[in-house]
HTML snippet that shows the backbone in 3Dmol.js (N, CA, C, O; Angstrom):
<script src="https://3Dmol.org/build/3Dmol-min.js"></script>
<div id="view" style="width:600px;height:400px;position:relative"></div>
<script>
const pdb = `
ATOM      1  N   UNK A   1     146.320  44.728 148.244  1.00  0.00           N
ATOM      2  CA  UNK A   1     146.868  45.617 147.233  1.00  0.00           C
ATOM      3  C   UNK A   1     147.933  44.859 146.434  1.00  0.00           C
ATOM      4  O   UNK A   1     148.796  44.195 147.009  1.00  0.00           O
ATOM      5  N   UNK A   2     147.863  44.965 145.135  1.00  0.00           N
ATOM      6  CA  UNK A   2     148.765  44.229 144.251  1.00  0.00           C
ATOM      7  C   UNK A   2     150.083  44.983 144.062  1.00  0.00           C
ATOM      8  O   UNK A   2     150.140  46.211 144.130  1.00  0.00           O
ATOM      9  N   UNK A   3     151.125  44.210 143.825  1.00  0.00           N
ATOM     10  CA  UNK A   3     152.434  44.789 143.485  1.00  0.00           C
ATOM     11  C   UNK A   3     152.604  44.683 141.980  1.00  0.00           C
ATOM     12  O   UNK A   3     152.274  43.655 141.388  1.00  0.00           O
ATOM     13  N   UNK A   4     153.110  45.722 141.367  1.00  0.00           N
ATOM     14  CA  UNK A   4     153.351  45.732 139.933  1.00  0.00           C
ATOM     15  C   UNK A   4     154.835  45.856 139.660  1.00  0.00           C
ATOM     16  O   UNK A   4     155.529  46.639 140.308  1.00  0.00           O
ATOM     17  N   UNK A   5     155.326  45.084 138.701  1.00  0.00           N
ATOM     18  CA  UNK A   5     156.712  45.197 138.242  1.00  0.00           C
ATOM     19  C   UNK A   5     156.669  46.000 136.945  1.00  0.00           C
ATOM     20  O   UNK A   5     155.984  45.627 135.992  1.00  0.00           O
ATOM     21  N   UNK A   6     157.406  47.099 136.926  1.00  0.00           N
ATOM     22  CA  UNK A   6     157.428  48.003 135.781  1.00  0.00           C
ATOM     23  C   UNK A   6     158.832  47.965 135.191  1.00  0.00           C
ATOM     24  O   UNK A   6     159.811  48.212 135.895  1.00  0.00           O
ATOM     25  N   UNK A   7     158.933  47.655 133.901  1.00  0.00           N
ATOM     26  CA  UNK A   7     160.214  47.552 133.214  1.00  0.00           C
ATOM     27  C   UNK A   7     160.233  48.531 132.054  1.00  0.00           C
ATOM     28  O   UNK A   7     159.315  48.549 131.234  1.00  0.00           O
ATOM     29  N   UNK A   8     161.272  49.341 131.983  1.00  0.00           N
ATOM     30  CA  UNK A   8     161.399  50.278 130.870  1.00  0.00           C
ATOM     31  C   UNK A   8     161.860  49.517 129.634  1.00  0.00           C
ATOM     32  O   UNK A   8     162.828  48.760 129.692  1.00  0.00           O
ATOM     33  N   UNK A   9     161.160  49.719 128.507  1.00  0.00           N
ATOM     34  CA  UNK A   9     161.469  48.991 127.284  1.00  0.00           C
ATOM     35  C   UNK A   9     161.954  49.885 126.157  1.00  0.00           C
ATOM     36  O   UNK A   9     162.521  49.389 125.183  1.00  0.00           O
ATOM     37  N   UNK A  10     161.744  51.199 126.266  1.00  0.00           N
ATOM     38  CA  UNK A  10     162.155  52.102 125.193  1.00  0.00           C
ATOM     39  C   UNK A  10     162.895  53.307 125.765  1.00  0.00           C
ATOM     40  O   UNK A  10     162.781  53.629 126.948  1.00  0.00           O
ATOM     41  N   UNK A  11     163.648  53.958 124.898  1.00  0.00           N
ATOM     42  CA  UNK A  11     164.445  55.108 125.278  1.00  0.00           C
ATOM     43  C   UNK A  11     163.575  56.353 125.461  1.00  0.00           C
ATOM     44  O   UNK A  11     162.492  56.457 124.884  1.00  0.00           O
ATOM     45  N   UNK A  12     164.063  57.290 126.270  1.00  0.00           N
ATOM     46  CA  UNK A  12     163.338  58.544 126.505  1.00  0.00           C
ATOM     47  C   UNK A  12     163.941  59.702 125.720  1.00  0.00           C
ATOM     48  O   UNK A  12     163.552  60.852 125.924  1.00  0.00           O
ATOM     49  N   UNK A  13     164.874  59.420 124.838  1.00  0.00           N
ATOM     50  CA  UNK A  13     165.582  60.486 124.132  1.00  0.00           C
ATOM     51  C   UNK A  13     164.629  61.404 123.372  1.00  0.00           C
ATOM     52  O   UNK A  13     164.773  62.625 123.433  1.00  0.00           O
ATOM     53  N   UNK A  14     163.668  60.844 122.665  1.00  0.00           N
ATOM     54  CA  UNK A  14     162.777  61.680 121.854  1.00  0.00           C
ATOM     55  C   UNK A  14     161.478  62.026 122.563  1.00  0.00           C
ATOM     56  O   UNK A  14     160.571  62.573 121.936  1.00  0.00           O
ATOM     57  N   UNK A  15     161.364  61.728 123.833  1.00  0.00           N
ATOM     58  CA  UNK A  15     160.118  61.950 124.569  1.00  0.00           C
ATOM     59  C   UNK A  15     160.069  63.347 125.177  1.00  0.00           C
ATOM     60  O   UNK A  15     161.086  64.031 125.296  1.00  0.00           O
ATOM     61  N   UNK A  16     158.866  63.748 125.555  1.00  0.00           N
ATOM     62  CA  UNK A  16     158.667  65.066 126.152  1.00  0.00           C
ATOM     63  C   UNK A  16     159.247  65.100 127.571  1.00  0.00           C
ATOM     64  O   UNK A  16     159.429  64.054 128.195  1.00  0.00           O
ATOM     65  N   UNK A  17     159.529  66.280 128.068  1.00  0.00           N
ATOM     66  CA  UNK A  17     160.039  66.392 129.447  1.00  0.00           C
ATOM     67  C   UNK A  17     159.080  65.799 130.488  1.00  0.00           C
ATOM     68  O   UNK A  17     159.526  65.285 131.514  1.00  0.00           O
ATOM     69  N   UNK A  18     157.782  65.866 130.233  1.00  0.00           N
ATOM     70  CA  UNK A  18     156.816  65.289 131.175  1.00  0.00           C
ATOM     71  C   UNK A  18     156.974  63.781 131.258  1.00  0.00           C
ATOM     72  O   UNK A  18     156.916  63.212 132.348  1.00  0.00           O
ATOM     73  N   UNK A  19     157.172  63.128 130.124  1.00  0.00           N
ATOM     74  CA  UNK A  19     157.343  61.676 130.131  1.00  0.00           C
ATOM     75  C   UNK A  19     158.658  61.293 130.798  1.00  0.00           C
ATOM     76  O   UNK A  19     158.712  60.320 131.550  1.00  0.00           O
ATOM     77  N   UNK A  20     159.705  62.044 130.531  1.00  0.00           N
ATOM     78  CA  UNK A  20     160.993  61.772 131.188  1.00  0.00           C
ATOM     79  C   UNK A  20     160.879  61.931 132.694  1.00  0.00           C
ATOM     80  O   UNK A  20     161.429  61.132 133.452  1.00  0.00           O
ATOM     81  N   UNK A  21     160.164  62.961 133.128  1.00  0.00           N
ATOM     82  CA  UNK A  21     159.975  63.189 134.556  1.00  0.00           C
ATOM     83  C   UNK A  21     159.166  62.086 135.215  1.00  0.00           C
ATOM     84  O   UNK A  21     159.452  61.694 136.346  1.00  0.00           O
ATOM     85  N   UNK A  22     158.164  61.589 134.517  1.00  0.00           N
ATOM     86  CA  UNK A  22     157.351  60.495 135.053  1.00  0.00           C
ATOM     87  C   UNK A  22     158.195  59.244 135.232  1.00  0.00           C
ATOM     88  O   UNK A  22     158.099  58.571 136.258  1.00  0.00           O
ATOM     89  N   UNK A  23     159.018  58.928 134.243  1.00  0.00           N
ATOM     90  CA  UNK A  23     159.902  57.759 134.372  1.00  0.00           C
ATOM     91  C   UNK A  23     160.867  57.933 135.540  1.00  0.00           C
ATOM     92  O   UNK A  23     161.108  56.995 136.300  1.00  0.00           O
ATOM     93  N   UNK A  24     161.411  59.123 135.677  1.00  0.00           N
ATOM     94  CA  UNK A  24     162.347  59.393 136.769  1.00  0.00           C
ATOM     95  C   UNK A  24     161.647  59.245 138.127  1.00  0.00           C
ATOM     96  O   UNK A  24     162.228  58.717 139.075  1.00  0.00           O
ATOM     97  N   UNK A  25     160.407  59.712 138.211  1.00  0.00           N
ATOM     98  CA  UNK A  25     159.649  59.612 139.460  1.00  0.00           C
ATOM     99  C   UNK A  25     159.358  58.155 139.820  1.00  0.00           C
ATOM    100  O   UNK A  25     159.247  57.814 140.998  1.00  0.00           O
ATOM    101  N   UNK A  26     159.236  57.311 138.821  1.00  0.00           N
ATOM    102  CA  UNK A  26     159.008  55.888 139.073  1.00  0.00           C
ATOM    103  C   UNK A  26     160.292  55.152 139.450  1.00  0.00           C
ATOM    104  O   UNK A  26     160.239  54.014 139.916  1.00  0.00           O
ATOM    105  N   UNK A  27     161.439  55.792 139.253  1.00  0.00           N
ATOM    106  CA  UNK A  27     162.707  55.147 139.574  1.00  0.00           C
ATOM    107  C   UNK A  27     163.348  54.481 138.377  1.00  0.00           C
ATOM    108  O   UNK A  27     164.244  53.650 138.530  1.00  0.00           O
ATOM    109  N   UNK A  28     162.895  54.838 137.181  1.00  0.00           N
ATOM    110  CA  UNK A  28     163.454  54.265 135.961  1.00  0.00           C
ATOM    111  C   UNK A  28     164.333  55.302 135.279  1.00  0.00           C
ATOM    112  O   UNK A  28     164.343  56.468 135.674  1.00  0.00           O
ATOM    113  N   UNK A  29     165.062  54.886 134.266  1.00  0.00           N
ATOM    114  CA  UNK A  29     165.908  55.827 133.549  1.00  0.00           C
ATOM    115  C   UNK A  29     166.752  55.136 132.499  1.00  0.00           C
ATOM    116  O   UNK A  29     167.351  55.793 131.648  1.00  0.00           O
ATOM    117  N   UNK A  30     166.805  53.818 132.552  1.00  0.00           N
ATOM    118  CA  UNK A  30     167.571  53.040 131.581  1.00  0.00           C
ATOM    119  C   UNK A  30     166.709  51.921 131.033  1.00  0.00           C
ATOM    120  O   UNK A  30     165.863  51.372 131.739  1.00  0.00           O
ATOM    121  N   UNK A  31     166.924  51.591 129.789  1.00  0.00           N
ATOM    122  CA  UNK A  31     166.203  50.471 129.192  1.00  0.00           C
ATOM    123  C   UNK A  31     166.583  49.196 129.936  1.00  0.00           C
ATOM    124  O   UNK A  31     167.761  48.945 130.193  1.00  0.00           O
ATOM    125  N   UNK A  32     165.591  48.404 130.275  1.00  0.00           N
ATOM    126  CA  UNK A  32     165.822  47.140 130.966  1.00  0.00           C
ATOM    127  C   UNK A  32     165.750  47.227 132.472  1.00  0.00           C
ATOM    128  O   UNK A  32     165.713  46.193 133.139  1.00  0.00           O
ATOM    129  N   UNK A  33     165.730  48.405 133.024  1.00  0.00           N
ATOM    130  CA  UNK A  33     165.653  48.553 134.480  1.00  0.00           C
ATOM    131  C   UNK A  33     164.223  48.288 134.944  1.00  0.00           C
ATOM    132  O   UNK A  33     163.268  48.710 134.291  1.00  0.00           O
ATOM    133  N   UNK A  34     164.075  47.595 136.060  1.00  0.00           N
ATOM    134  CA  UNK A  34     162.758  47.254 136.608  1.00  0.00           C
ATOM    135  C   UNK A  34     162.624  47.764 138.031  1.00  0.00           C
ATOM    136  O   UNK A  34     163.595  47.813 138.786  1.00  0.00           O
ATOM    137  N   UNK A  35     161.404  48.141 138.384  1.00  0.00           N
ATOM    138  CA  UNK A  35     161.075  48.547 139.748  1.00  0.00           C
ATOM    139  C   UNK A  35     159.737  47.925 140.112  1.00  0.00           C
ATOM    140  O   UNK A  35     158.956  47.555 139.236  1.00  0.00           O
ATOM    141  N   UNK A  36     159.478  47.812 141.407  1.00  0.00           N
ATOM    142  CA  UNK A  36     158.195  47.312 141.884  1.00  0.00           C
ATOM    143  C   UNK A  36     157.525  48.384 142.731  1.00  0.00           C
ATOM    144  O   UNK A  36     158.157  49.018 143.576  1.00  0.00           O
ATOM    145  N   UNK A  37     156.232  48.572 142.486  1.00  0.00           N
ATOM    146  CA  UNK A  37     155.440  49.548 143.228  1.00  0.00           C
ATOM    147  C   UNK A  37     154.100  48.922 143.580  1.00  0.00           C
ATOM    148  O   UNK A  37     153.630  48.017 142.891  1.00  0.00           O
ATOM    149  N   UNK A  38     153.481  49.411 144.664  1.00  0.00           N
ATOM    150  CA  UNK A  38     152.122  49.012 145.003  1.00  0.00           C
ATOM    151  C   UNK A  38     151.150  49.703 144.053  1.00  0.00           C
ATOM    152  O   UNK A  38     151.344  50.863 143.687  1.00  0.00           O
ATOM    153  N   UNK A  39     150.122  48.996 143.663  1.00  0.00           N
ATOM    154  CA  UNK A  39     149.132  49.552 142.754  1.00  0.00           C
ATOM    155  C   UNK A  39     148.319  50.627 143.478  1.00  0.00           C
ATOM    156  O   UNK A  39     147.883  50.431 144.612  1.00  0.00           O
ATOM    157  N   UNK A  40     148.121  51.771 142.804  1.00  0.00           N
ATOM    158  CA  UNK A  40     147.340  52.870 143.355  1.00  0.00           C
ATOM    159  C   UNK A  40     146.780  53.683 142.194  1.00  0.00           C
ATOM    160  O   UNK A  40     147.242  53.536 141.062  1.00  0.00           O
ATOM    161  N   UNK A  41     145.795  54.535 142.454  1.00  0.00           N
ATOM    162  CA  UNK A  41     145.264  55.375 141.382  1.00  0.00           C
ATOM    163  C   UNK A  41     146.326  56.305 140.786  1.00  0.00           C
ATOM    164  O   UNK A  41     146.323  56.562 139.582  1.00  0.00           O
ATOM    165  N   UNK A  42     147.221  56.803 141.620  1.00  0.00           N
ATOM    166  CA  UNK A  42     148.280  57.686 141.128  1.00  0.00           C
ATOM    167  C   UNK A  42     149.217  56.940 140.186  1.00  0.00           C
ATOM    168  O   UNK A  42     149.593  57.455 139.133  1.00  0.00           O
ATOM    169  N   UNK A  43     149.587  55.735 140.570  1.00  0.00           N
ATOM    170  CA  UNK A  43     150.471  54.916 139.739  1.00  0.00           C
ATOM    171  C   UNK A  43     149.792  54.567 138.420  1.00  0.00           C
ATOM    172  O   UNK A  43     150.436  54.577 137.371  1.00  0.00           O
ATOM    173  N   UNK A  44     148.505  54.260 138.465  1.00  0.00           N
ATOM    174  CA  UNK A  44     147.768  53.933 137.248  1.00  0.00           C
ATOM    175  C   UNK A  44     147.788  55.097 136.272  1.00  0.00           C
ATOM    176  O   UNK A  44     147.953  54.892 135.070  1.00  0.00           O
ATOM    177  N   UNK A  45     147.621  56.317 136.772  1.00  0.00           N
ATOM    178  CA  UNK A  45     147.673  57.498 135.920  1.00  0.00           C
ATOM    179  C   UNK A  45     149.050  57.710 135.312  1.00  0.00           C
ATOM    180  O   UNK A  45     149.162  58.081 134.144  1.00  0.00           O
ATOM    181  N   UNK A  46     150.091  57.480 136.090  1.00  0.00           N
ATOM    182  CA  UNK A  46     151.453  57.619 135.583  1.00  0.00           C
ATOM    183  C   UNK A  46     151.721  56.594 134.486  1.00  0.00           C
ATOM    184  O   UNK A  46     152.325  56.914 133.463  1.00  0.00           O
ATOM    185  N   UNK A  47     151.273  55.372 134.703  1.00  0.00           N
ATOM    186  CA  UNK A  47     151.505  54.314 133.723  1.00  0.00           C
ATOM    187  C   UNK A  47     150.701  54.549 132.446  1.00  0.00           C
ATOM    188  O   UNK A  47     151.154  54.202 131.356  1.00  0.00           O
ATOM    189  N   UNK A  48     149.528  55.129 132.574  1.00  0.00           N
ATOM    190  CA  UNK A  48     148.737  55.441 131.385  1.00  0.00           C
ATOM    191  C   UNK A  48     149.458  56.485 130.520  1.00  0.00           C
ATOM    192  O   UNK A  48     149.367  56.454 129.293  1.00  0.00           O
ATOM    193  N   UNK A  49     150.162  57.394 131.164  1.00  0.00           N
ATOM    194  CA  UNK A  49     150.872  58.443 130.443  1.00  0.00           C
ATOM    195  C   UNK A  49     152.080  57.898 129.669  1.00  0.00           C
ATOM    196  O   UNK A  49     152.413  58.416 128.604  1.00  0.00           O
ATOM    197  N   UNK A  50     152.730  56.865 130.192  1.00  0.00           N
ATOM    198  CA  UNK A  50     153.963  56.367 129.564  1.00  0.00           C
ATOM    199  C   UNK A  50     153.852  54.906 129.150  1.00  0.00           C
ATOM    200  O   UNK A  50     154.858  54.198 129.111  1.00  0.00           O
ATOM    201  N   UNK A  51     152.643  54.446 128.841  1.00  0.00           N
ATOM    202  CA  UNK A  51     152.455  53.022 128.537  1.00  0.00           C
ATOM    203  C   UNK A  51     153.225  52.575 127.299  1.00  0.00           C
ATOM    204  O   UNK A  51     153.467  51.379 127.136  1.00  0.00           O
ATOM    205  N   UNK A  52     153.616  53.495 126.424  1.00  0.00           N
ATOM    206  CA  UNK A  52     154.377  53.127 125.225  1.00  0.00           C
ATOM    207  C   UNK A  52     155.867  52.949 125.516  1.00  0.00           C
ATOM    208  O   UNK A  52     156.620  52.532 124.635  1.00  0.00           O
ATOM    209  N   UNK A  53     156.305  53.261 126.743  1.00  0.00           N
ATOM    210  CA  UNK A  53     157.718  53.171 127.107  1.00  0.00           C
ATOM    211  C   UNK A  53     158.020  52.038 128.074  1.00  0.00           C
ATOM    212  O   UNK A  53     159.183  51.694 128.284  1.00  0.00           O
ATOM    213  N   UNK A  54     156.985  51.456 128.665  1.00  0.00           N
ATOM    214  CA  UNK A  54     157.204  50.469 129.720  1.00  0.00           C
ATOM    215  C   UNK A  54     156.380  49.208 129.487  1.00  0.00           C
ATOM    216  O   UNK A  54     155.430  49.191 128.705  1.00  0.00           O
ATOM    217  N   UNK A  55     156.784  48.144 130.202  1.00  0.00           N
ATOM    218  CA  UNK A  55     156.024  46.898 130.251  1.00  0.00           C
ATOM    219  C   UNK A  55     155.618  46.704 131.706  1.00  0.00           C
ATOM    220  O   UNK A  55     156.449  46.807 132.608  1.00  0.00           O
ATOM    221  N   UNK A  56     154.349  46.425 131.930  1.00  0.00           N
ATOM    222  CA  UNK A  56     153.823  46.285 133.298  1.00  0.00           C
ATOM    223  C   UNK A  56     153.325  44.865 133.464  1.00  0.00           C
ATOM    224  O   UNK A  56     152.601  44.342 132.617  1.00  0.00           O
ATOM    225  N   UNK A  57     153.727  44.236 134.586  1.00  0.00           N
ATOM    226  CA  UNK A  57     153.250  42.896 134.910  1.00  0.00           C
ATOM    227  C   UNK A  57     153.081  42.796 136.418  1.00  0.00           C
ATOM    228  O   UNK A  57     153.673  43.572 137.169  1.00  0.00           O
ATOM    229  N   UNK A  58     152.288  41.860 136.848  1.00  0.00           N
ATOM    230  CA  UNK A  58     152.079  41.662 138.275  1.00  0.00           C
ATOM    231  C   UNK A  58     153.305  40.981 138.881  1.00  0.00           C
ATOM    232  O   UNK A  58     153.784  39.973 138.363  1.00  0.00           O
ATOM    233  N   UNK A  59     153.803  41.538 139.975  1.00  0.00           N
ATOM    234  CA  UNK A  59     154.975  40.963 140.648  1.00  0.00           C
ATOM    235  C   UNK A  59     154.549  39.731 141.427  1.00  0.00           C
ATOM    236  O   UNK A  59     153.417  39.633 141.901  1.00  0.00           O
ATOM    237  N   UNK A  60     155.468  38.807 141.548  1.00  0.00           N
ATOM    238  CA  UNK A  60     155.172  37.548 142.246  1.00  0.00           C
ATOM    239  C   UNK A  60     155.530  37.626 143.704  1.00  0.00           C
ATOM    240  O   UNK A  60     155.346  36.654 144.438  1.00  0.00           O
TER     241      UNK A  60
END
`;
const viewer = $3Dmol.createViewer("view");
viewer.addModel(pdb, "pdb");
viewer.setStyle({}, {cartoon: {color: "spectrum"}});
viewer.zoomTo();
viewer.render();
</script>
């Protein structure tokens, strides 16, 4: 199972409550903050919903 590094790149000020909640559930909330998660179908769905707010790369 791959590890993904997720970095928030844009603000959530103008986003819907669902997008803000998704970012919060991932452990993000500030621009530039990064978290690592194991890849899963649930995570893929969350990232698809907020792909315009984050940068995703494979963790080393």
